N, CA, C and O atoms as a MOPAC input file, in Angstrom:
PM7 MOZYME 1SCF
protein

 N     15.31600 1    -6.18000 1    10.41200 1
 C     14.86500 1    -7.39100 1    11.04400 1
 C     13.37900 1    -7.50100 1    11.05800 1
 O     12.69900 1    -6.51600 1    11.34500 1
 N     12.84100 1    -8.65000 1    10.76200 1
 C     11.44200 1    -8.88200 1    10.65700 1
 C     10.92800 1    -9.38200 1    11.97400 1
 O     11.50800 1   -10.29800 1    12.55800 1
 N      9.85500 1    -8.80400 1    12.45800 1
 C      9.24200 1    -9.19200 1    13.71700 1
 C      8.39500 1   -10.41900 1    13.58200 1
 O      7.79700 1   -10.63800 1    12.52900 1
 N      8.32200 1   -11.22800 1    14.61000 1
 C      7.42100 1   -12.37700 1    14.61300 1
 C      5.98300 1   -12.01400 1    14.77400 1
 O      5.08900 1   -12.77900 1    14.41300 1
 N      5.75300 1   -10.81800 1    15.33000 1
 C      4.37900 1   -10.36600 1    15.43800 1
 C      4.02300 1    -9.48800 1    14.22700 1
 O      4.76200 1    -8.58900 1    13.82500 1
 N      2.87300 1    -9.80000 1    13.68600 1
 C      2.40300 1    -9.07000 1    12.47600 1
 C      1.11200 1    -8.21700 1    12.75200 1
 O      0.15600 1    -8.66100 1    13.38700 1
 N      1.16700 1    -7.02900 1    12.25200 1
 C      0.01000 1    -6.18400 1    12.33100 1
 C     -0.68800 1    -6.15700 1    11.01600 1
 O     -0.17300 1    -6.69700 1    10.03800 1
 N     -1.83000 1    -5.55400 1    10.95100 1
 C     -2.51400 1    -5.50300 1     9.60200 1
 C     -1.72000 1    -4.75100 1     8.53700 1
 O     -2.02800 1    -4.82400 1     7.34700 1
 N     -0.66700 1    -4.01000 1     8.99700 1
 C      0.09500 1    -3.28800 1     7.99000 1
 C      1.52000 1    -3.72900 1     7.95800 1
 O      2.39200 1    -2.92400 1     7.62900 1
 N      1.82600 1    -5.02900 1     8.29900 1
 C      3.09700 1    -5.54800 1     8.21000 1
 C      2.99300 1    -7.08800 1     7.80300 1
 O      1.95800 1    -7.71900 1     8.01900 1
 N      4.00600 1    -7.60800 1     7.26200 1
 C      4.05400 1    -9.01800 1     6.97700 1
 C      5.47700 1    -9.43600 1     6.94300 1
 O      6.36300 1    -8.58100 1     6.96500 1
 N      5.76100 1   -10.78200 1     6.88700 1
 C      7.16400 1   -11.16400 1     7.01300 1
 C      8.15800 1   -10.53400 1     6.06900 1
 O      9.32800 1   -10.37100 1     6.41500 1
 N      7.71200 1   -10.18100 1     4.89100 1
 C      8.63400 1    -9.67900 1     3.86600 1
 C      8.77000 1    -8.13900 1     3.93700 1
 O      9.59900 1    -7.58000 1     3.21900 1
 N      7.97100 1    -7.42800 1     4.79200 1
 C      8.00500 1    -5.95100 1     4.73000 1
 C      7.77400 1    -5.39600 1     6.07400 1
 O      6.76200 1    -5.69300 1     6.70900 1
 N      8.70500 1    -4.57400 1     6.54400 1
 C      8.57500 1    -3.84500 1     7.79800 1
 C      8.24300 1    -2.40400 1     7.44700 1
 O      9.01800 1    -1.72800 1     6.77100 1
 N      7.10700 1    -1.94500 1     7.90100 1
 C      6.72300 1    -0.52800 1     7.63400 1
 C      7.27500 1     0.36000 1     8.67800 1
 O      7.17100 1     0.07200 1     9.87100 1
 N      7.87000 1     1.45000 1     8.25100 1
 C      8.38900 1     2.45600 1     9.24900 1
 C      7.15000 1     3.10100 1     9.79200 1
 O      6.08600 1     3.01900 1     9.17800 1
 N      7.26800 1     3.76400 1    10.97500 1
 C      6.12500 1     4.44700 1    11.53300 1
 C      5.55500 1     5.49600 1    10.68600 1
 O      4.33600 1     5.66400 1    10.66300 1
 N      6.40700 1     6.26400 1     9.94300 1
 C      5.81300 1     7.30900 1     9.03700 1
 C      5.12300 1     6.69900 1     7.79300 1
 O      4.26800 1     7.33000 1     7.17200 1
 N      5.52500 1     5.43700 1     7.44500 1
 C      4.98500 1     4.81400 1     6.24000 1
 C      3.54100 1     4.24300 1     6.52000 1
 O      2.68000 1     4.30300 1     5.64200 1
 N      3.31100 1     3.73300 1     7.65600 1
 C      2.07100 1     3.01400 1     7.95700 1
 C      0.77100 1     3.84700 1     7.59400 1
 O     -0.09000 1     3.34700 1     6.86900 1
 N      0.64700 1     5.09400 1     8.09900 1
 C     -0.60000 1     5.79300 1     7.74700 1
 C     -0.70400 1     6.05900 1     6.22900 1
 O     -1.80500 1     6.05300 1     5.67900 1
 N      0.40200 1     6.28500 1     5.57300 1
 C      0.34200 1     6.60500 1     4.14700 1
 C     -0.04900 1     5.32200 1     3.41800 1
 O     -0.86000 1     5.36400 1     2.49300 1
 N      0.51400 1     4.18500 1     3.82000 1
 C      0.23500 1     2.89600 1     3.15800 1
 C     -1.24200 1     2.52000 1     3.41500 1
 O     -1.91500 1     1.97800 1     2.53800 1
 N     -1.71700 1     2.81300 1     4.60600 1
 C     -3.17000 1     2.57400 1     4.90200 1
 C     -4.00000 1     3.36400 1     3.94800 1
 O     -4.95300 1     2.79600 1     3.41500 1
 N     -3.73000 1     4.67500 1     3.66100 1
 C     -4.49100 1     5.45800 1     2.75700 1
 C     -4.38500 1     4.84400 1     1.38900 1
 O     -5.39400 1     4.72700 1     0.69300 1
 N     -3.17300 1     4.44000 1     0.96800 1
 C     -3.04500 1     3.84500 1    -0.38300 1
 C     -3.86500 1     2.55100 1    -0.54600 1
 O     -4.39900 1     2.28500 1    -1.62300 1
 N     -3.95700 1     1.76400 1     0.51200 1
 C     -4.77900 1     0.59100 1     0.43400 1
 C     -6.28500 1     0.93300 1     0.27200 1
 O     -7.01900 1     0.27600 1    -0.46600 1
 N     -6.68600 1     1.94900 1     0.96800 1
 C     -8.14600 1     2.35700 1     0.82100 1
 C     -8.35400 1     2.98900 1    -0.55600 1
 O     -9.40100 1     2.76600 1    -1.16400 1
 N     -7.44400 1     3.73200 1    -1.04700 1
 C     -7.60400 1     4.28600 1    -2.44600 1
 C     -7.67400 1     3.10100 1    -3.48500 1
 O     -8.51300 1     3.09000 1    -4.38700 1
 N     -6.78700 1     2.15500 1    -3.31000 1
 C     -6.77000 1     0.97600 1    -4.21400 1
 C     -8.06600 1     0.24300 1    -4.15800 1
 O     -8.64200 1    -0.08900 1    -5.19400 1
 N     -8.53800 1    -0.01800 1    -2.97500 1
 C     -9.87400 1    -0.66900 1    -2.80100 1
 C    -10.98900 1     0.08700 1    -3.47500 1
 O    -11.86800 1    -0.50900 1    -4.09800 1
 N    -10.95600 1     1.40200 1    -3.35200 1
 C    -12.04500 1     2.21900 1    -3.93800 1
 C    -12.00100 1     2.10600 1    -5.44500 1
 O    -13.04400 1     1.96900 1    -6.08300 1
 N    -10.87000 1     2.15900 1    -6.00000 1
 C    -10.76200 1     2.04300 1    -7.52300 1
 C    -11.22700 1     0.64800 1    -7.91200 1
 O    -11.95000 1     0.51300 1    -8.89900 1
 N    -10.84600 1    -0.39600 1    -7.18200 1
 C    -11.19500 1    -1.72700 1    -7.48000 1
 C    -12.73400 1    -1.92100 1    -7.43300 1
 O    -13.32500 1    -2.52700 1    -8.32700 1
 N    -13.32000 1    -1.41800 1    -6.42800 1
 C    -14.77400 1    -1.52300 1    -6.21100 1
 C    -15.52800 1    -0.77400 1    -7.37100 1
 O    -16.52600 1    -1.28500 1    -7.87900 1
 N    -15.08100 1     0.33900 1    -7.74800 1
 C    -15.71100 1     1.20200 1    -8.79100 1
 C    -15.58400 1     0.54000 1   -10.19000 1
 O    -16.43000 1     0.72100 1   -11.06500 1
 N    -14.52800 1    -0.20600 1   -10.34900 1
 C    -14.31900 1    -0.87200 1   -11.65500 1
 C    -14.12900 1     0.14500 1   -12.79800 1
 O    -13.04800 1     0.72300 1   -12.90300 1
 N    -15.08700 1     0.37400 1   -13.61500 1
 C    -15.00300 1     1.23800 1   -14.75000 1
 C    -15.48200 1     2.63100 1   -14.41600 1
 O    -16.14000 1     2.84900 1   -13.39800 1
 N    -15.16000 1     3.53900 1   -15.24900 1
 C    -15.54100 1     4.91200 1   -15.13500 1
 C    -14.47300 1     5.80000 1   -14.45100 1
 O    -13.48100 1     5.29500 1   -13.92600 1
 N    -14.69500 1     7.10700 1   -14.46900 1
 C    -13.63800 1     8.02900 1   -13.98000 1
 C    -13.47600 1     7.93200 1   -12.47600 1
 O    -14.45700 1     7.78700 1   -11.74700 1
 N    -12.28200 1     8.01000 1   -12.03000 1
 C    -11.95000 1     8.01400 1   -10.63500 1
 C    -11.29000 1     9.36000 1   -10.32300 1
 O    -10.26000 1     9.69900 1   -10.90600 1
 N    -11.85400 1    10.08400 1    -9.45000 1
 C    -11.43600 1    11.48100 1    -9.28400 1
 C    -10.52600 1    11.68300 1    -7.93700 1
 O     -9.99100 1    12.76400 1    -7.69200 1
 N    -10.41600 1    10.66600 1    -7.18300 1
 C     -9.61500 1    10.81700 1    -5.93900 1
 C     -8.11900 1    10.51100 1    -6.23100 1
 O     -7.73100 1    10.20300 1    -7.35800 1
 N     -7.33500 1    10.60800 1    -5.19200 1
 C     -5.96300 1    10.34700 1    -5.32200 1
 C     -5.73700 1     8.79500 1    -5.47100 1
 O     -6.35800 1     7.99800 1    -4.76800 1
 N     -4.90400 1     8.43800 1    -6.33100 1
 C     -4.61900 1     7.00100 1    -6.58400 1
 C     -3.55200 1     6.51200 1    -5.61400 1
 O     -2.80300 1     7.29100 1    -5.02300 1
 N     -3.51400 1     5.17100 1    -5.47300 1
 C     -2.54400 1     4.58200 1    -4.51600 1
 C     -1.15500 1     4.96800 1    -4.86800 1
 O     -0.35800 1     5.24900 1    -3.97200 1
 N     -0.80800 1     5.00100 1    -6.16000 1
 C      0.57000 1     5.37900 1    -6.51500 1
 C      0.87900 1     6.80400 1    -6.18800 1
 O      2.00500 1     7.09700 1    -5.78500 1
 N     -0.06200 1     7.71600 1    -6.33800 1
 C      0.21900 1     9.07000 1    -5.98900 1
 C      0.35000 1     9.21200 1    -4.44000 1
 O      1.13700 1    10.01700 1    -3.94300 1
 N     -0.39500 1     8.45600 1    -3.75100 1
 C     -0.33200 1     8.47200 1    -2.23000 1
 C      1.04300 1     7.98700 1    -1.77900 1
 O      1.66800 1     8.62200 1    -0.93000 1
 N      1.51900 1     6.88300 1    -2.32600 1
 C      2.88600 1     6.34900 1    -2.01900 1
 C      3.97200 1     7.30500 1    -2.40200 1
 O      5.02600 1     7.34000 1    -1.76500 1
 N      3.73700 1     8.09000 1    -3.43900 1
 C      4.74800 1     9.09000 1    -3.84600 1
 C      5.00700 1    10.17500 1    -2.77500 1
 O      6.04800 1    10.83100 1    -2.75400 1
 N      4.00000 1    10.32300 1    -1.88800 1
 C      4.13200 1    11.34400 1    -0.78600 1
 C      5.34200 1    10.97500 1     0.14700 1
 O      5.95600 1    11.83800 1     0.77300 1
 N      5.62100 1     9.72700 1     0.19300 1
 C      6.77100 1     9.24400 1     1.05800 1
 C      8.14800 1     9.53400 1     0.39300 1
 O      9.18200 1     9.49500 1     1.06000 1
 N      8.13900 1     9.82400 1    -0.92600 1
 C      9.32300 1    10.07800 1    -1.65600 1
 C     10.32000 1     8.91900 1    -1.42600 1
 O     11.47100 1     9.14100 1    -1.05100 1
 N      9.85000 1     7.69400 1    -1.65800 1
 C     10.68500 1     6.51100 1    -1.43600 1
 C     11.67500 1     6.29800 1    -2.60200 1
 O     11.52200 1     6.89200 1    -3.66900 1
 N     12.68500 1     5.44800 1    -2.38200 1
 C     13.50100 1     5.02000 1    -3.53600 1
 C     12.64500 1     4.19100 1    -4.46900 1
 O     11.62400 1     3.65800 1    -4.03600 1
 N     13.00500 1     4.06400 1    -5.69300 1
 C     12.21800 1     3.25000 1    -6.60800 1
 C     11.98700 1     1.83000 1    -6.05400 1
 O     10.90600 1     1.25400 1    -6.17400 1
 N     13.07100 1     1.29300 1    -5.43600 1
 C     12.95800 1    -0.12800 1    -4.94400 1
 C     11.91100 1    -0.17100 1    -3.75500 1
 O     11.10100 1    -1.09400 1    -3.66600 1
 N     11.96400 1     0.80400 1    -2.90600 1
 C     11.01500 1     0.83400 1    -1.71200 1
 C      9.58800 1     1.12200 1    -2.25400 1
 O      8.61400 1     0.55000 1    -1.76400 1
 N      9.47400 1     2.00700 1    -3.26000 1
 C      8.12200 1     2.21800 1    -3.82600 1
 C      7.51700 1     0.94700 1    -4.37300 1
 O      6.31800 1     0.70100 1    -4.24200 1
 N      8.37100 1     0.13800 1    -4.99500 1
 C      7.87900 1    -1.09700 1    -5.64800 1
 C      7.41700 1    -2.05700 1    -4.55400 1
 O      6.37700 1    -2.70000 1    -4.69700 1
 N      8.22000 1    -2.16700 1    -3.40100 1
 C      7.88800 1    -3.00200 1    -2.27200 1
 C      6.51300 1    -2.54400 1    -1.67800 1
 O      5.62300 1    -3.36400 1    -1.45000 1
 N      6.38000 1    -1.28000 1    -1.45100 1
 C      5.15300 1    -0.76000 1    -0.86400 1
 C      3.95000 1    -1.01200 1    -1.80100 1
 O      2.88200 1    -1.42200 1    -1.34800 1
 N      4.13700 1    -0.76300 1    -3.09400 1
 C      3.04900 1    -0.92300 1    -4.07900 1
 C      2.66800 1    -2.44900 1    -4.13000 1
 O      1.48400 1    -2.77900 1    -4.20400 1
 N      3.63200 1    -3.33000 1    -4.09000 1
 C      3.30900 1    -4.73100 1    -4.08900 1
 C      2.60300 1    -5.13900 1    -2.84100 1
 O      1.77200 1    -6.04700 1    -2.86300 1
 N      2.91400 1    -4.48900 1    -1.75000 1
 C      2.19400 1    -4.80200 1    -0.42800 1
 C      0.76600 1    -4.28500 1    -0.53300 1
 O     -0.15700 1    -4.95400 1    -0.06900 1
 N      0.56300 1    -3.15500 1    -1.10700 1
 C     -0.86100 1    -2.58500 1    -1.22400 1
 C     -1.64800 1    -3.51900 1    -2.09000 1
 O     -2.76300 1    -3.88700 1    -1.71900 1
 N     -1.13300 1    -3.92500 1    -3.22300 1
 C     -1.81400 1    -4.81400 1    -4.14400 1
 C     -2.09200 1    -6.14700 1    -3.45200 1
 O     -3.21200 1    -6.65100 1    -3.53600 1
 N     -1.14300 1    -6.71000 1    -2.79600 1
 C     -1.27200 1    -8.02600 1    -2.14900 1
 C     -2.31700 1    -7.95500 1    -1.04900 1
 O     -3.06200 1    -8.91300 1    -0.84300 1
 N     -2.38400 1    -6.81200 1    -0.32300 1
 C     -3.36100 1    -6.66900 1     0.74200 1
 C     -4.74800 1    -6.65100 1     0.19800 1
 O     -5.65100 1    -7.25500 1     0.77700 1
 N     -4.94700 1    -5.96800 1    -0.90900 1
 C     -6.32800 1    -5.84500 1    -1.50000 1
 C     -6.65900 1    -7.03000 1    -2.22900 1
 O     -7.74500 1    -7.57600 1    -2.03500 1
 N     -5.78200 1    -7.50800 1    -3.09600 1
 C     -6.06000 1    -8.62300 1    -3.98300 1
 C     -6.01900 1    -9.96000 1    -3.28900 1
 O     -6.64700 1   -10.91100 1    -3.75400 1
 N     -5.29000 1   -10.06400 1    -2.17700 1
 C     -5.05400 1   -11.39200 1    -1.54100 1
 C     -3.78300 1   -12.00400 1    -2.13600 1
 O     -3.35500 1   -11.67700 1    -3.24300 1
 N     -3.22300 1   -12.88000 1    -1.36700 1
 C     -2.00500 1   -13.48400 1    -1.81800 1
 C     -2.13000 1   -14.80400 1    -2.46600 1
 O     -1.13500 1   -15.48100 1    -2.72600 1
 N     -3.40800 1   -15.20500 1    -2.74700 1
 C     -3.49400 1   -16.50500 1    -3.44800 1
 C     -4.88600 1   -16.78500 1    -3.73600 1
 O     -5.19900 1   -17.82200 1    -4.32100 1

């Protein structure tokens, strides 16, 4: 069930579980860092590796990754 109240780490299409929220937050920060750096080597953990810590199903991983990208890139 989707809540009418949205936090910075939830939106109508995705409900984050309590254990997912801090991991997704770290993935968002990692994605932003890579985006800001642009070119050149990146030596920190990537957003996809951070999301893998949750050991989600492939479908859930795709939902979380899409959320990370949408949060950083914007939805429109």
